[in-house]
C-alpha positions in Angstrom: 84.8 58.5 88.5 86.6 60.7 91.0 89.9 59.4 92.3 91.1 61.9 95.0 94.6 61.9 96.5 94.8 60.7 100.1 95.6 63.3 102.8 99.0 61.7 103.5 100.1 62.7 100.0 98.7 66.2 100.2 100.6 67.1 103.4 104.1 67.1 101.8 102.8 69.6 99.2 101.4 71.8 101.9 104.7 71.6 103.8 106.7 72.5 100.7 104.5 75.6 100.3 105.2 76.6 103.9 109.0 76.1 103.3 108.7 78.6 100.4 106.7 80.9 102.7 109.5 80.8 105.3 112.3 81.4 102.8 110.1 84.0 101.0 109.7 85.9 104.3 113.4 85.6 105.0 114.4 86.9 101.6 112.1 89.8 102.1 113.7 90.6 105.4 117.1 90.4 103.8 116.0 93.0 101.2 115.0 95.3 104.1 118.5 95.0 105.6 117.9 92.3 108.2 120.6 89.6 108.3 118.1 86.6 108.0 120.1 83.3 107.6 119.3 82.4 104.0 120.9 79.3 102.2 122.1 81.8 99.6 121.8 85.6 99.4 120.7 85.1 95.7 117.3 84.2 97.2 116.8 87.9 98.0 116.0 88.4 94.3 113.4 85.6 94.4 111.2 87.0 97.2 108.2 87.6 95.0 108.5 84.3 93.1 108.7 82.3 96.4 105.7 84.1 97.9 103.4 84.3 94.8 104.4 81.0 93.1 106.1 78.7 95.7 103.7 79.4 98.6 100.4 80.9 97.3 100.5 79.1 94.0 101.0 75.8 95.8 98.4 76.4 98.4 95.7 77.7 96.0 96.4 74.9 93.5 96.2 72.3 96.3 92.8 73.7 97.4 91.5 73.7 93.8 92.7 70.1 93.4 90.9 69.0 96.5 87.7 70.7 95.2 88.0 68.9 91.9 88.8 65.5 93.5 90.9 64.1 90.6 94.5 63.0 90.9 95.7 64.6 87.7 94.8 68.1 89.1 97.4 67.6 91.8 100.1 67.9 89.2 99.6 71.7 89.6 100.6 72.0 93.3 103.2 69.3 92.8 104.9 71.3 90.0 104.7 74.6 91.9 106.0 73.0 95.1 108.8 71.5 93.2 109.5 74.7 91.4 109.6 76.6 94.7 111.9 74.1 96.3 114.2 74.2 93.2 114.5 78.0 93.7 115.3 77.5 97.4 117.8 74.8 96.6 119.8 77.1 94.3 119.0 75.5 91.0 119.1 77.9 87.9 116.0 80.1 88.2 114.8 78.9 84.7 114.2 75.4 86.2 112.0 76.9 89.0 110.3 79.2 86.6 109.6 76.3 84.2 108.1 74.2 86.9 105.9 77.1 88.1 104.8 77.6 84.4 104.0 73.8 84.1 101.9 74.0 87.3 100.1 77.0 85.7 99.2 74.9 82.7 97.6 72.2 84.8 96.0 74.7 87.1 94.5 76.5 84.1 93.2 73.2 82.7 91.6 72.4 86.1 90.0 75.8 86.2 88.6 75.3 82.7 87.1 72.0 83.8 85.5 73.7 86.9 84.1 76.4 84.6 82.6 73.9 82.1 81.1 71.9 85.0 79.5 75.0 86.5 79.2 78.1 84.3 78.8 80.8 86.8 80.3 84.2 87.6 82.6 82.9 90.3 84.0 80.0 88.1 84.7 82.5 85.3 86.5 84.7 87.7 88.6 81.8 89.0 89.5 80.8 85.5 90.7 84.3 84.6 92.8 84.3 87.8 94.4 81.0 86.7 95.1 82.4 83.3 96.8 85.4 84.9 99.1 83.1 86.8 99.9 81.0 83.7 100.7 84.1 81.6 102.8 85.7 84.4 104.8 82.5 84.8 105.4 82.1 81.1 106.5 85.8 80.8 109.0 85.2 83.7 110.3 82.1 82.0 110.6 84.0 78.8 113.0 86.5 80.5 110.8 89.4 81.5 111.7 91.2 84.6 109.8 90.6 87.9 108.3 94.2 87.7 106.6 93.3 84.4 105.5 89.9 85.7 104.1 91.1 89.1 100.9 92.7 87.6 99.9 89.2 86.4 100.6 87.7 89.7 98.5 90.4 91.3 95.7 89.4 88.8 96.0 85.8 89.8 95.6 86.5 93.5 93.0 89.2 93.3 90.8 87.3 90.9 91.2 84.1 92.8 90.1 85.8 96.0 87.2 87.5 94.2 86.0 84.2 92.8 86.3 82.4 96.1 84.4 85.1 97.9 81.6 84.8 95.4 81.6 81.0 96.0 82.3 80.7 99.7 80.5 83.5 101.4 77.4 83.5 99.2 77.3 87.2 98.4 74.0 89.0 98.8 72.2 88.4 95.5 73.6 91.1 93.1 71.2 92.9 90.9 71.7 92.7 87.1 73.3 96.2 87.3 75.7 94.9 90.0 76.7 91.9 87.8 77.3 94.2 84.9 79.4 96.5 87.1 81.5 93.5 88.2 82.1 92.4 84.6 83.2 96.0 83.6 85.5 96.1 86.7 87.1 92.8 85.7 87.6 94.0 82.1 89.2 97.2 83.3 91.3 95.3 85.8 92.7 93.0 83.0 93.3 95.9 80.7 95.1 97.7 83.6 97.2 94.6 84.3 98.3 94.4 80.6 99.1 98.1 80.6 101.1 97.9 83.8 103.0 94.9 82.5 103.9 96.6 79.2 104.6 100.1 80.6 108.3 101.0 80.9 107.4 103.4 83.7 105.2 101.0 85.6 102.2 103.2 85.4 99.6 101.6 87.7 96.7 104.0 87.3 94.3 102.0 85.3 95.0 98.9 87.4 94.6 101.0 90.6 91.3 102.3 89.3 90.0 98.8 88.8 91.2 97.8 92.3 89.5 100.8 93.8 86.2 99.9 92.1 86.5 96.3 93.0 87.1 97.1 96.7 84.0 99.3 96.8 82.0 96.5 95.0 83.2 94.0 97.7 82.3 96.4 100.5 78.8 96.8 99.1 78.1 93.2 98.2 79.9 91.0 100.7 77.9 89.4 103.4 80.7 90.3 105.8 78.8 93.6 106.3 76.2 91.6 108.2 78.2 88.8 109.7 80.5 91.2 111.5 77.7 91.6 114.0 77.8 88.0 114.9 80.1 86.2 117.3 83.1 83.9 117.4 84.7 82.6 114.2 82.1 84.2 112.0 82.9 87.7 113.3 86.6 87.0 113.0 86.3 86.0 109.3 84.2 89.1 108.6 86.8 91.3 110.3 89.5 89.8 108.1 87.5 90.3 105.0 86.5 93.9 105.7 90.0 94.9 106.8 91.4 93.2 103.6 89.1 95.3 101.4 90.3 98.4 103.3 93.9 97.6 102.4 92.9 97.0 98.8 91.5 100.6 98.8 94.8 101.9 100.3 96.8 100.2 97.6 94.5 101.5 95.0 94.8 105.1 96.3 98.6 104.8 96.3 98.5 103.6 92.7 96.0 106.3 91.6 98.2 109.2 92.9 101.5 107.7 91.9 102.0 108.0 88.1 105.3 106.1 88.4 106.0 103.6 91.2 109.4 104.2 92.7 111.4 101.2 94.1 111.8 101.3 97.9 109.0 103.8 98.2 105.6 103.9 96.4 106.3 100.6 94.6 106.8 98.8 98.0 103.8 100.5 99.5 101.5 99.7 96.6 102.6 96.0 96.3 102.4 95.3 100.0 99.1 97.1 100.6 97.6 94.7 98.0 99.7 91.5 98.4 100.2 91.6 102.1 97.3 93.7 103.5 94.6 92.4 101.2 95.8 89.0 100.3 97.0 87.9 103.7 94.0 89.3 105.5 92.0 87.0 103.2 94.3 84.1 104.0 93.9 84.7 107.7 90.1 84.6 107.3 89.8 81.7 104.9 92.4 79.4 106.7 89.8 78.1 109.2 87.6 77.0 106.3 90.2 75.8 103.8 92.8 74.0 105.9 90.3 71.5 107.5 89.1 70.7 104.0 92.6 70.2 102.6 94.3 68.5 105.5 91.2 66.8 107.1 91.9 68.5 110.4 89.7 70.3 113.0 90.5 73.9 113.9 89.0 75.3 117.1 88.4 79.0 117.2 89.9 81.1 119.9 89.9 84.9 120.4 93.7 84.9 120.0 93.1 84.6 116.3 92.9 88.4 116.3 96.5 88.8 117.5 98.2 88.1 114.2 95.6 90.1 112.3 96.2 93.1 114.6 100.0 92.8 114.3 99.7 92.6 110.5 97.7 95.8 110.3 99.8 97.8 112.7 103.1 96.7 111.1 101.9 97.2 107.6 100.7 100.8 108.5 104.2 101.5 109.8 105.9 100.0 106.8 103.8 102.0 104.3 104.3 105.2 106.3 108.1 104.5 106.2 107.8 104.0 102.4 105.8 107.1 101.6 107.6 109.4 104.1 111.0 108.0 103.2 111.9 106.8 106.7 114.0 103.7 106.2 114.0 102.6 109.8 110.2 102.7 110.0 110.0 100.7 106.8 112.5 98.2 108.0 110.9 97.8 111.4 107.5 97.5 109.8 108.8 94.7 107.5 110.2 92.8 110.5 106.8 93.1 112.3 105.1 91.9 109.1 107.2 88.7 109.4 106.2 88.4 113.0 102.5 88.6 112.1 102.9 85.7 109.7 104.8 83.7 112.3 102.0 84.4 114.8 99.5 83.3 112.2 101.3 79.9 111.8 101.5 79.5 115.6 97.9 80.4 116.0 96.9 77.8 113.3 98.9 75.1 115.1 97.3 76.0 118.4 93.8 75.8 116.8 94.6 72.3 115.4 95.8 71.2 118.9 92.6 72.5 120.5 90.6 70.8 117.8 92.2 67.5 118.4 91.6 67.8 122.1 87.9 68.5 121.4 87.7 65.4 119.3 89.5 63.3 122.0 87.0 64.5 124.7 84.1 63.8 122.4 85.3 60.2 121.9 85.6 59.4 125.6 
């Protein structure tokens, strides 16, 4: 029998995730030279951990727990939220890493249950993504550097998004050849993730090859190619998806033509094209679907939804240009506008909830 967690208990987990987002953004700005008021400058070294684990890990695990509807599954977002807050509070990083790894264990177990309940292409992809998160967290806890862990966190996010697109948007029915191509791409992707993690030079070419192929597969198979012709929220979601796939291609091209990623240059460009351009475009598009399910709220669409998306794309283009052309001021300004785009997204979401509540109130009169 399912025993789900009441919404009132989910909200603190969601808020903890957004605290990690705020401090993750702040630590990223600090690394770019902006004097963001952090509780401790040590947080600047935890930018990736707060974003991938504290924020995205918590939010994705919370969404998965809601889908499963069993209280034990909420131990995953609880552990990751606690781990992120431990990092923010200045506890030894091993405590935060241990809690993130513990959340990864529960998240992987929940993903196994989902796969056994429905053995399908999308549940297998979600399971592989969960295992990437678990492995990355364990490697970090074991003392590996962030650069060696990041490929696994990329695997977690890319495979999770791939699985959710297969589930949520009901892809155009793929042919047997398309399914086989998807399996091959995922196999190459995992091999590239392993190679990038083990490589002392950070060679991303095999991983980038898989990302390039995956982006093309999405662009061919995703129903967004058709829904972009519709109106309102449906068109907005399609715009987010298609632009996200474009950024995945950009990141893949950078990785393909960069045999060794250089810190502050091609490394920053590659990571943020994928983790900011691709991942956050998907978050912008999926939020109107996922947040109402998690928080039991109504979000009313408005054309201003496009403002954060536009700022994200323009600012990321400036940042990557600054990276690749070695123009520090362009990179720094682009990073600041990246933060503005995420702030505008939060404000846009709050505004959508307020409009949704007003619609409910008018309907009840």
